[in-house]
C-alpha positions as CSV (number, residue, x, y, z in Angstrom):
1,M,64.7,248.0,57.9
2,L,61.4,246.2,57.5
3,I,58.4,247.2,59.6
4,Q,56.4,244.2,60.7
5,K,53.7,245.8,62.7
6,I,52.6,249.1,64.2
7,T,50.2,249.2,67.2
8,F,48.3,252.2,68.4
9,H,46.7,252.7,71.8
10,H,44.6,255.8,72.1
11,F,46.7,257.5,69.4
12,R,45.0,260.1,67.3
13,Q,41.7,258.7,65.8
14,F,42.7,255.1,66.9
15,Y,40.7,254.6,70.1
16,D,41.7,251.7,72.3
17,T,44.3,249.3,70.9
18,Q,44.5,248.7,67.1
19,S,47.3,247.5,64.8
20,I,48.4,247.2,61.2
21,T,50.6,244.3,60.0
22,F,52.6,245.3,56.9
23,A,53.3,243.4,53.8
24,G,56.8,242.6,52.4
25,V,58.3,241.1,55.5
26,D,58.3,237.4,54.5
27,N,57.3,237.5,50.8
28,E,57.6,239.5,47.6
29,R,54.1,241.1,48.0
30,L,55.5,244.3,49.4
31,V,52.6,246.7,49.0
32,T,50.3,247.6,51.8
33,V,47.2,249.6,50.7
34,I,45.4,251.6,53.4
35,L,42.2,253.2,52.1
36,G,40.4,256.0,53.8
37,E,38.7,259.3,53.2
38,N,40.4,262.5,54.3
39,G,40.3,263.0,58.0
40,R,40.1,259.2,58.7
41,G,43.7,258.9,59.9
42,K,45.9,258.1,56.9
43,T,48.5,260.7,57.8
44,G,48.0,259.7,61.4
45,I,49.7,256.3,60.6
46,Y,52.8,258.0,59.3
47,R,52.6,260.4,62.2
48,G,52.6,257.4,64.5
49,L,55.6,255.9,62.8
50,L,57.7,259.1,63.3
51,F,56.5,259.4,66.9
52,G,57.4,255.8,67.6
53,L,60.8,256.0,66.0
54,Y,61.9,259.6,66.8
55,G,59.5,260.9,69.4
56,D,58.3,263.6,67.0
57,M,55.1,265.3,68.2
58,Y,54.7,267.2,65.0
59,L,55.2,266.9,61.2
60,D,56.8,269.6,59.0
61,Q,53.3,270.3,57.6
62,D,52.1,271.3,61.1
63,A,54.3,274.4,61.2
64,D,51.3,276.9,61.1
65,G,49.1,274.9,63.4
66,K,51.2,273.1,66.0
67,D,49.1,274.3,68.9
68,D,46.1,272.5,67.4
69,I,47.8,269.1,67.2
70,V,46.8,266.6,69.8
71,L,48.2,263.1,69.6
72,T,46.1,261.5,72.3
73,N,42.6,260.3,71.3
74,T,40.1,262.9,72.3
75,K,37.3,260.4,73.1
76,A,39.6,258.7,75.6
77,L,40.5,262.1,77.1
78,Q,36.9,263.1,77.5
79,E,36.0,259.8,79.1
80,D,38.8,260.3,81.6
81,Y,37.7,263.8,82.3
82,D,34.1,262.7,82.8
83,G,35.3,259.8,85.0
84,E,38.3,259.3,87.3
85,K,40.5,262.1,85.9
86,K,43.7,260.0,86.2
87,G,45.0,261.0,82.8
88,V,45.4,258.9,79.6
89,T,48.5,257.1,78.4
90,C,48.8,257.2,74.6
91,T,51.3,254.6,73.1
92,V,52.8,253.7,69.7
93,T,54.7,250.4,69.4
94,I,56.6,249.4,66.2
95,D,57.9,245.9,65.6
96,F,60.7,245.8,63.0
97,L,63.5,243.8,61.5
98,H,67.0,245.2,61.1
99,N,70.2,243.3,60.1
100,Q,68.1,240.0,60.5
101,N,67.4,240.9,64.2
102,E,63.9,241.5,65.5
103,F,63.3,244.7,67.5
104,S,60.3,246.5,69.2
105,I,60.3,250.2,70.0
106,S,57.6,251.8,72.1
107,R,57.0,255.4,73.1
108,S,54.2,256.9,75.1
109,I,52.6,260.3,76.0
110,F,50.8,261.1,79.2
111,A,47.8,263.5,78.6
112,V,45.1,265.2,80.6
113,Q,42.1,267.4,79.8
114,N,41.5,270.4,82.1
115,D,38.3,272.2,83.1
116,K,38.7,274.6,80.1
117,G,38.7,271.7,77.7
118,E,42.5,272.2,77.0
119,K,44.5,269.1,76.3
120,I,47.9,268.9,77.9
121,E,50.4,266.3,76.7
122,R,53.9,265.4,77.9
123,L,56.3,262.8,76.5
124,H,56.3,259.9,78.9
125,A,58.4,256.7,78.4
126,A,60.5,255.1,75.7
127,E,61.7,251.5,75.4
128,L,63.7,249.6,72.8
129,K,63.6,245.8,73.0
130,D,66.1,243.6,71.1
131,V,63.8,240.6,70.9
132,T,66.4,238.4,69.2
133,N,69.1,239.0,71.9
134,E,66.6,239.5,74.7
135,S,67.9,242.9,75.8
136,V,66.2,246.2,76.6
137,I,67.2,249.9,76.3
138,A,65.2,252.5,78.3
139,D,67.6,255.5,77.9
140,K,66.1,257.9,75.4
141,E,69.4,259.2,74.1
142,E,70.7,255.6,73.5
143,I,67.4,254.8,71.7
144,Q,67.8,257.9,69.6
145,Q,71.3,257.0,68.7
146,F,70.3,253.5,67.7
147,V,67.4,254.7,65.5
148,N,69.6,257.4,63.8
149,E,72.2,254.7,62.9
150,I,69.4,253.0,60.9
151,L,68.0,256.2,59.4
152,D,69.5,259.6,60.1
153,E,66.8,261.9,61.5
154,R,67.6,264.6,59.0
155,V,66.5,262.5,56.0
156,K,63.5,260.7,57.6
157,N,60.9,262.8,55.8
158,Y,62.1,261.7,52.4
159,F,60.4,258.3,53.0
160,F,57.0,259.9,53.1
161,F,55.3,261.4,50.0
162,D,52.1,263.3,50.5
163,G,50.0,264.7,47.7
164,E,50.5,268.3,48.8
165,R,54.3,267.9,48.8
166,I,54.2,266.3,45.3
167,E,52.0,269.1,44.0
168,R,54.3,271.7,45.6
169,L,57.3,270.4,43.7
170,T,55.4,270.5,40.3
171,R,55.6,274.3,40.2
172,A,58.6,276.4,39.6
173,S,58.0,278.4,42.8
174,E,59.7,279.5,46.0
175,Q,58.2,276.5,47.8
176,Q,59.9,274.2,45.2
177,R,63.2,276.0,45.7
178,K,63.0,275.8,49.5
179,E,62.1,272.1,49.4
180,I,65.0,271.3,47.1
181,A,67.5,273.5,49.0
182,K,66.4,271.9,52.3
183,G,66.7,268.4,50.8
184,I,70.2,269.1,49.6
185,K,71.3,270.6,53.0
186,N,69.9,267.6,54.9
187,L,71.5,265.1,52.5
188,L,74.9,266.8,53.0
189,K,74.8,265.9,56.8
190,I,77.5,268.5,57.5
191,D,75.8,270.4,60.4
192,D,79.1,270.8,62.3
193,L,80.8,272.0,59.1
194,L,78.1,274.6,58.5
195,K,78.4,275.8,62.1
196,S,82.2,276.1,61.7
197,Q,81.5,278.1,58.5
198,E,79.4,280.6,60.5
199,V,82.0,280.9,63.3
200,L,84.8,281.5,60.8
201,Q,82.8,284.1,58.9
202,V,82.2,286.0,62.1
203,L,85.9,285.7,63.2
204,D,87.0,286.9,59.7
205,K,84.8,290.0,60.0
206,Q,86.1,290.8,63.5
207,V,89.8,290.4,62.3
208,L,89.0,292.7,59.3
209,K,87.7,295.4,61.6
210,E,90.7,295.1,63.8
211,L,93.0,295.3,60.8
212,Q,91.2,298.5,59.6
213,K,91.9,300.1,63.0
214,H,95.6,299.5,62.7
215,S,95.9,300.6,59.1
216,S,96.1,304.0,57.3
217,G,95.9,305.6,53.9
218,D,94.6,303.9,50.8
219,Y,94.9,300.5,52.5
220,Q,92.5,301.6,55.2
221,K,90.1,303.0,52.7
222,K,90.0,299.8,50.8
223,L,89.5,297.8,54.0
224,K,86.6,300.1,54.8
225,E,85.2,299.6,51.3
226,K,85.4,295.8,51.8
227,L,83.6,296.0,55.1
228,E,80.9,298.0,53.6
229,N,80.7,295.6,50.7
230,D,80.5,292.6,53.1
231,E,77.8,294.3,55.1
232,A,75.8,295.1,51.9
233,K,76.1,291.5,50.8
234,E,75.0,290.3,54.3
235,K,72.0,292.7,54.3
236,T,71.0,291.7,50.7
237,K,71.1,288.0,51.7
238,L,68.9,288.7,54.7
239,E,66.5,290.7,52.5
240,L,66.5,287.7,50.0
241,E,65.7,285.4,52.9
242,T,62.8,287.6,54.1
243,T,61.5,288.1,50.6
244,G,61.6,284.3,50.1
245,V,59.4,283.9,53.2
246,Q,57.0,286.5,51.9
247,L,57.0,284.8,48.5
248,D,56.4,281.4,50.1
249,N,53.5,282.9,52.1
250,A,52.1,284.5,49.0
251,E,52.3,281.2,47.1
252,Q,50.6,279.3,49.9
253,R,47.9,282.0,50.2
254,L,47.4,281.8,46.4
255,D,47.0,278.1,46.6
256,H,44.5,278.4,49.4
257,L,42.5,281.0,47.6
258,T,42.5,279.0,44.4
259,T,41.2,275.9,46.4
260,Q,38.5,278.1,47.9
261,L,37.5,279.4,44.5
262,E,37.4,275.9,43.0
263,Q,34.7,275.1,45.4
264,F,32.4,277.2,43.3
265,Q,31.6,274.5,40.8
266,E,29.8,276.8,38.3
267,E,33.0,278.8,37.9
268,A,35.5,275.9,38.1
269,Q,36.2,275.9,34.4
270,K,36.9,279.6,34.3
271,I,39.2,279.3,37.3
272,K,41.0,276.4,35.7
273,E,41.3,278.5,32.5
274,L,42.6,281.5,34.5
275,K,45.4,279.3,36.1
276,Q,46.4,278.0,32.7
277,Q,46.4,281.5,31.2
278,E,48.5,282.8,34.1
279,E,51.0,280.0,33.6
280,L,51.0,280.7,29.8
281,L,51.5,284.4,30.6
282,Q,54.6,283.6,32.6
283,T,55.9,281.4,29.7
284,K,55.2,284.1,27.1
285,Q,56.9,286.7,29.3
286,M,60.0,284.5,29.3
287,E,59.8,284.1,25.6
288,Q,59.4,287.8,25.0
289,R,62.4,288.6,27.3
290,A,64.5,286.0,25.4
291,A,63.5,287.6,22.0
292,M,64.4,291.0,23.4
293,Q,67.7,289.6,24.6
294,H,68.5,288.4,21.0
295,L,68.1,292.0,19.8
296,V,70.9,293.1,22.2
297,G,73.3,291.0,20.0
298,F,72.7,293.6,17.2
299,N,74.1,296.5,19.2
300,N,77.6,296.1,17.7
301,T,76.3,296.2,14.1
302,L,73.5,298.8,14.4
303,S,75.9,301.7,13.6
304,L,77.2,299.8,10.5
305,L,73.6,299.4,9.3
306,L,73.3,303.2,9.2
307,A,76.2,303.3,6.8
308,K,74.6,300.9,4.2
309,D,73.4,303.7,1.9
310,I,76.8,305.4,2.0
311,L,78.5,302.1,1.1
312,H,76.1,301.8,-1.9
313,S,77.2,305.3,-3.0
314,V,80.9,304.4,-2.6
315,K,80.3,301.2,-4.6
316,T,78.7,303.2,-7.5
317,K,81.5,305.8,-7.6
318,L,84.2,303.0,-7.5
319,E,82.5,301.3,-10.5
320,I,82.5,304.6,-12.4
321,V,86.1,305.3,-11.6
322,L,87.1,301.8,-12.7
323,D,85.1,302.0,-15.8
324,Y,84.1,298.5,-14.8
325,Q,82.3,297.4,-18.0
326,T,84.3,299.1,-20.8
327,E,87.9,298.6,-19.8
328,K,87.7,295.0,-18.5
329,M,90.4,292.8,-20.3
330,D,92.1,289.5,-19.7
331,I,95.5,290.2,-21.3
332,G,98.4,290.9,-18.8
333,L,100.6,294.0,-18.9
334,E,103.8,291.9,-19.0
335,F,102.7,290.0,-22.1
336,I,101.8,293.2,-24.0
337,Q,105.2,294.8,-23.1
338,N,107.0,291.7,-24.4
339,L,105.1,292.1,-27.8
340,L,106.2,295.7,-28.1
341,S,109.8,294.9,-27.1
342,D,110.0,292.0,-29.7
343,L,108.0,294.1,-32.3
344,K,106.0,291.0,-33.0
345,C,102.2,290.5,-32.9
346,M,100.7,287.6,-31.0
347,C,100.0,286.0,-34.4
348,G,103.7,286.2,-35.3
349,T,103.5,289.1,-37.7
350,A,106.4,291.7,-37.5
351,L,105.4,295.1,-36.2
352,Q,106.6,298.5,-37.5
353,E,106.8,301.4,-35.1
354,G,104.1,303.9,-36.0
355,S,102.1,301.3,-37.8
356,K,98.4,300.8,-37.2
357,E,98.9,297.5,-35.5
358,Y,101.7,298.9,-33.3
359,E,99.4,301.8,-32.2
360,S,96.6,299.3,-31.3
361,I,99.0,297.3,-29.1
362,M,100.2,300.6,-27.5
363,K,96.5,301.4,-26.6
364,L,96.2,298.0,-25.0
365,E,99.3,298.7,-23.0
366,K,97.8,301.9,-21.7
367,I,94.6,300.1,-20.7
368,A,96.6,297.4,-18.9
369,I,98.7,300.0,-17.1
370,R,95.5,301.7,-15.9
371,N,94.1,298.3,-14.7
372,V,97.2,297.6,-12.7
373,E,97.0,301.1,-11.2
374,K,93.3,300.4,-10.3
375,K,93.9,297.0,-8.7
376,V,93.7,298.5,-5.2
377,F,90.4,300.0,-6.1
378,Y,89.2,296.6,-7.3
379,E,90.1,295.1,-3.9
380,L,88.3,298.0,-2.1
381,L,85.2,297.4,-4.3
382,T,85.3,293.7,-3.5
383,K,85.4,294.5,0.3
384,V,82.6,297.1,-0.1
385,I,80.4,294.6,-1.9
386,Q,81.1,291.9,0.8
387,L,80.3,294.4,3.6
388,I,77.1,295.4,1.8
389,G,76.1,291.7,1.6
390,F,76.9,291.1,5.3
391,L,74.9,294.2,6.3
392,E,71.9,293.1,4.1
393,D,72.0,289.7,5.8
394,K,72.1,291.4,9.2
395,E,69.3,293.7,8.2
396,N,67.2,290.8,7.2
397,D,68.0,289.0,10.5
398,L,67.2,292.1,12.4
399,K,63.8,292.5,10.6
400,Y,63.1,288.8,11.5
401,K,64.0,289.4,15.2
402,L,62.0,292.6,15.3
403,D,59.0,290.7,13.9
404,E,59.6,288.0,16.5
405,V,59.6,290.5,19.3
406,S,56.5,292.1,17.9
407,K,54.8,288.7,17.6
408,K,55.7,287.8,21.2
409,E,54.5,291.2,22.5
410,H,51.2,290.7,20.5
411,E,50.8,287.2,22.0
412,L,51.6,288.6,25.5
413,E,49.0,291.4,25.2
414,N,46.4,288.9,24.0
415,I,47.0,286.6,27.0
416,R,47.0,289.7,29.4
417,Q,43.6,290.7,27.9
418,Q,42.3,287.1,28.4
419,V,43.5,287.1,32.0
420,E,41.9,290.5,32.7
421,S,38.7,289.3,31.0
422,L,38.6,286.1,33.1
423,N,39.3,288.1,36.3
424,K,36.5,290.5,35.4
425,Q,34.1,287.6,34.6
426,L,34.9,286.0,38.0
427,S,34.6,289.3,39.8
428,D,31.2,290.1,38.1
429,T,29.6,286.8,39.0
430,G,27.2,288.4,41.5
431,I,28.3,285.9,44.1
432,E,29.7,288.1,46.9
433,D,32.1,285.5,48.3
434,L,33.4,284.5,44.9
435,A,34.0,288.1,43.9
436,T,35.8,289.0,47.1
437,L,37.9,285.8,46.9
438,N,38.8,286.4,43.3
439,K,39.8,290.1,44.0
440,E,42.0,288.9,46.9
441,R,43.5,286.2,44.7
442,N,44.2,288.7,41.9
443,N,46.0,291.0,44.4
444,V,48.0,288.1,45.9
445,H,49.0,287.0,42.4
446,E,50.3,290.5,41.6
447,Q,52.2,290.5,44.9
448,Q,53.7,287.1,44.0
449,V,54.9,288.3,40.6
450,K,56.5,291.5,42.2
451,L,58.2,289.4,44.9
452,D,59.5,286.9,42.4
453,V,61.0,289.8,40.3
454,H,62.5,291.4,43.4
455,M,64.1,288.1,44.4
456,K,65.7,287.7,41.0
457,Q,67.1,291.3,41.3
458,L,68.4,290.5,44.8
459,R,70.2,287.4,43.5
460,E,71.8,289.5,40.7
461,N,72.8,292.1,43.4
462,I,74.5,289.4,45.5
463,E,76.4,288.2,42.4
464,E,77.6,291.8,41.7
465,L,78.7,292.2,45.3
466,E,80.7,289.0,45.1
467,R,82.4,290.1,41.9
468,K,83.3,293.4,43.7
469,E,84.5,291.4,46.7
470,E,87.0,289.6,44.4
471,Q,88.2,292.9,43.0
472,L,88.7,294.4,46.4
473,E,90.7,291.3,47.6
474,L,93.1,291.8,44.7
475,A,93.4,295.5,45.4
476,L,94.1,294.9,49.1
477,R,96.7,292.3,48.2
478,D,98.7,294.9,46.2
479,L,98.2,297.7,48.8
480,K,99.2,295.5,51.7
481,V,102.7,295.2,50.3
482,K,103.0,298.9,49.7
483,S,101.5,300.1,53.0
484,G,103.7,298.2,55.4
485,V,100.6,297.4,57.4
486,H,101.0,295.8,60.9
487,A,102.3,292.3,60.1
488,K,100.6,290.5,62.9
489,H,97.1,291.7,62.1
490,A,97.7,291.3,58.3
491,K,98.8,287.7,58.9
492,K,95.8,287.0,61.1
493,K,93.5,288.3,58.4
494,E,95.2,286.3,55.7
495,E,94.8,283.1,57.7
496,T,91.1,283.7,58.5
497,G,90.4,284.6,54.9
498,K,92.1,281.4,53.7
499,A,90.1,279.4,56.2
500,V,86.8,280.9,55.1
501,K,87.6,280.3,51.5
502,A,88.6,276.7,52.1
503,I,85.5,275.8,54.1
504,N,83.2,277.6,51.5
505,Q,84.9,275.6,48.7
506,M,84.6,272.4,50.7
507,I,80.8,272.9,51.2
508,K,80.4,273.8,47.5
509,E,82.2,270.6,46.5
510,F,80.0,268.5,48.8
511,E,76.9,270.2,47.5
512,K,78.1,269.7,43.9
513,I,78.5,266.0,44.5
514,I,75.0,265.7,46.1
515,I,73.4,267.7,43.3
516,A,75.1,265.5,40.6
517,D,73.8,262.4,42.4
518,L,70.3,263.8,42.7
519,E,70.3,264.8,39.0
520,K,71.4,261.4,37.8
521,V,69.1,259.4,40.0
522,T,66.1,261.7,39.3
523,T,66.8,261.4,35.5
524,D,67.0,257.6,35.8
525,N,63.7,257.5,37.8
526,L,62.0,259.8,35.4
527,Q,62.9,257.7,32.3
528,Q,61.4,254.7,34.0
529,L,58.2,256.5,34.9
530,L,57.5,258.4,31.7
531,D,55.7,257.0,28.7
532,D,57.5,256.6,25.3
533,S,56.3,260.1,24.2
534,G,57.7,261.7,27.3
535,N,61.1,259.9,27.0
536,M,61.4,261.1,23.4
537,N,61.1,264.8,24.5
538,I,62.7,264.8,27.9
539,Q,66.4,263.9,28.1
540,E,67.7,265.0,31.5
541,V,66.8,266.6,34.8
542,R,68.9,269.5,36.2
543,I,68.9,271.4,39.5
544,K,69.5,275.1,38.7
545,K,71.6,277.6,40.8
546,D,68.5,278.9,42.5
547,Y,67.5,275.3,43.5
548,S,64.6,275.0,41.0
549,L,64.1,271.9,38.9
550,E,64.7,272.1,35.1
551,V,64.3,269.4,32.4
552,L,66.3,269.4,29.1
553,N,65.2,268.1,25.8
554,S,67.4,266.0,23.5
555,Y,69.0,269.2,22.2
556,G,70.0,270.3,25.7
557,H,67.5,273.1,25.7
558,S,65.1,274.0,28.6
559,F,61.9,272.1,28.2
560,L,60.1,272.5,31.5
561,A,57.5,275.0,30.2
562,N,56.4,272.4,27.6
563,I,55.6,269.4,29.8
564,S,52.1,268.5,30.9
565,Q,50.8,268.6,34.4
566,G,50.9,264.8,34.6
567,Q,54.6,264.8,33.5
568,R,55.3,267.5,36.2
569,Q,53.8,265.2,38.8
570,V,56.0,262.3,37.5
571,L,59.0,264.6,37.7
572,S,58.1,265.4,41.4
573,L,57.7,261.7,42.2
574,S,61.1,261.0,40.5
575,F,62.8,263.7,42.5
576,I,61.3,262.8,45.9
577,T,62.2,259.1,45.3
578,A,65.7,260.2,44.4
579,L,66.0,262.1,47.7
580,A,65.1,258.8,49.5
581,Q,67.5,256.8,47.3
582,V,70.4,259.2,47.9
583,A,69.6,259.5,51.6
584,G,69.6,255.7,51.9
585,G,72.8,255.5,49.9
586,H,71.4,252.8,47.6
587,A,69.4,252.7,44.4
588,S,67.2,250.2,46.2
589,L,65.6,251.6,49.3
590,E,66.1,249.8,52.5
591,M,63.4,251.8,54.3
592,P,59.6,251.5,53.9
593,L,58.2,254.1,51.5
594,F,55.0,255.8,52.5
595,M,52.9,257.6,49.8
596,D,49.8,259.6,50.6
597,T,47.4,260.1,47.6
598,P,50.2,260.0,45.0
599,F,48.3,259.3,41.8
600,G,46.6,262.8,41.4
601,R,46.9,263.7,37.7
602,L,48.9,260.7,36.6
603,S,47.8,259.1,33.3
604,S,47.0,255.3,33.3
605,K,50.4,254.7,31.6
606,H,52.3,256.7,34.3
607,E,50.4,254.8,37.0
608,L,51.4,251.5,35.4
609,N,55.0,252.6,35.2
610,L,54.9,253.7,38.9
611,L,53.6,250.2,39.8
612,S,56.4,248.6,37.9
613,F,59.1,251.0,39.1
614,L,58.6,251.4,42.9
615,P,58.5,247.7,43.8
616,E,61.9,247.4,42.2
617,V,63.5,250.2,44.3
618,C,61.9,249.8,47.8
619,S,61.6,247.1,50.3
620,Q,58.1,248.0,51.5
621,W,55.5,250.3,49.9
622,I,52.7,251.6,52.1
623,L,50.1,253.3,49.9
624,L,47.6,255.7,51.6
625,V,44.7,256.3,49.2
626,T,41.1,257.5,48.9
627,D,38.5,255.5,47.0
628,R,38.5,258.2,44.3
629,E,42.0,257.4,43.2
630,F,42.0,253.7,44.1
631,G,39.1,252.2,42.1
632,D,38.6,248.9,40.2
633,R,41.2,249.8,37.6
634,E,43.9,250.4,40.2
635,R,43.0,247.3,42.1
636,A,43.2,245.2,38.9
637,M,46.6,246.7,38.1
638,F,48.0,245.9,41.5
639,L,46.7,242.4,41.5
640,E,48.1,241.8,38.0
641,K,51.5,243.0,39.1
642,G,51.5,240.5,42.0
643,C,53.0,243.0,44.4
644,W,49.9,243.7,46.6
645,G,50.2,241.9,50.0
646,K,47.9,243.7,52.5
647,Y,44.7,245.7,52.3
648,Y,43.2,247.9,55.1
649,E,40.3,250.3,55.3
650,L,40.1,253.2,57.8
651,R,36.4,253.5,58.7
652,S,35.0,256.3,60.8
653,V,32.5,254.8,63.4
654,E,31.9,257.9,65.5
655,P,33.5,261.3,66.1
656,S,37.2,261.0,66.9
657,V,37.1,257.2,66.4
658,T,38.5,255.4,63.3
659,K,38.4,251.6,63.1
660,I,41.2,249.8,61.2
661,I,39.6,247.0,59.2
662,E,41.6,244.4,57.2
663,H,40.1,243.2,54.0
664,P,41.0,240.3,51.7
665,M,42.5,241.9,48.6
666,F,40.0,240.4,46.2
667,V,36.9,241.5,48.3
668,P,35.5,245.0,47.3
669,Q,35.7,247.7,49.9
670,N,32.0,247.9,50.6
671,S,31.5,244.1,51.1
């Protein structure tokens, strides 16, 4: 799909009729740059696209303020109210190409303003023209079906990147996990299967209750225990979901408070330092927990370490008993006994019984006999010495690990003190608003940490309940045979249980495939966007069980805590682009890609890589920017790449009115 043109009539800030013609339709210059300050209508262009294609009145980001969203231009509404009071028709028309055919889709809203100043809007008409074949569709359901065949409604949002969404994905937060989990669910496109899963789970629970009524003895007790376990798991999952919402709200509130605090320029550096120290605090807490976990591995050898002194004592006694130094000899007993039997010395001289030489050899025989008898003690001594060596190594290792834990705790305490000090400095500024905001931010941050810990505990509880569920299933299988339970109900439960397991496994397999695709495509994208230094350190992207992003270094170790903010933003861009690529089913996107203020904290090298990468994977790139992030350097880079085709400015001419102005690309914005 290639968008040729979008035309607005009294839509949002675009008073009267205005249009944008997009690049990339008939040449390789596929980038359209639309420049405008915040509030000038950049997001309104994407809003218009979704309204035109799908009839959407709201975006995902409007969730908390839907009542305040008005799509019809407020100047036109006021003029109508002051004049004829006939109402205003707001229209969006999109001209596009698909499968080499030309189409035009148009949707409209009818709106009025009442005496209280309230704006009332209703969806009006929709029309799809097949310009090539000269046919028209006016039925909304048919239009929706046609558009969904081009781009499924569930994945439409993956073709729009906004700065807030990119920033949201840079943090290992509940917002990130929800974004990724939602993305995976939408990419699966198995709504009917998920509904079937819910129905089967309810049915299985009902059958289980029915089976319990018709059972007795130990089997009935186990069935009751399973029902209680299922209810506990369900309750814990609901609590996890509720806590997730609370954590999401806390994170959003924390972001909002941080933004407010950053408005105090004099304290901006301290606020930035506080954020860095809080992030470092989380990293050090993880390192300290990891160091403590290593100590757990010594539990099996701690009791042996207590026996080290006893082993040294045993070693000393064994050495005394063996007369280790004085009776050591290298002549074997058998050789000596042969000499005595033959009455010949080793030098060949004949021996006389009772002679001095004979008596000397007899003494050697006694020593050799004692050495043979002491052989078992030698073996014991060897093992004792080996065990002492092993314990000494373990003791040294333990000392090192204890030192490591002590070091991590010391680092942790230092950072805590710095965080407390910065909080105190910000609270003692004397600026009432700042002190109040900082106090609230501190409280919200503490709440966020507690909620995060609680969620981890809930996930562990669910895993424990699932393990118990498996044990109960095995126990019930054995008891069913012995109890002679009602065959009809038992068979019914067996079948519903199998169905639930089968559908759960099917969904897991689908999810596994999608996650593997996302990991691979995200990794490929990241490697193209990173600079040489980043590619040396970052090897692979993984999606963890809790749906958070992780990066691995070349040794396969977790490396996310070590990457820079710019690299995190590149990671977010790589993942969101991967969502669009997997949604489209192609490495090269067949849909236009909208990006709102994407550059943020990217380095010049990352920006250059982005300019090289995206034109290779998308058919059209619509870039919504402010002049702060699209200056002379960026203009020069785009021109050098030869991919820049159209350049527009959104200029505010009066309240509620933005003018769309097309500029030649080589002419500065203020000309």
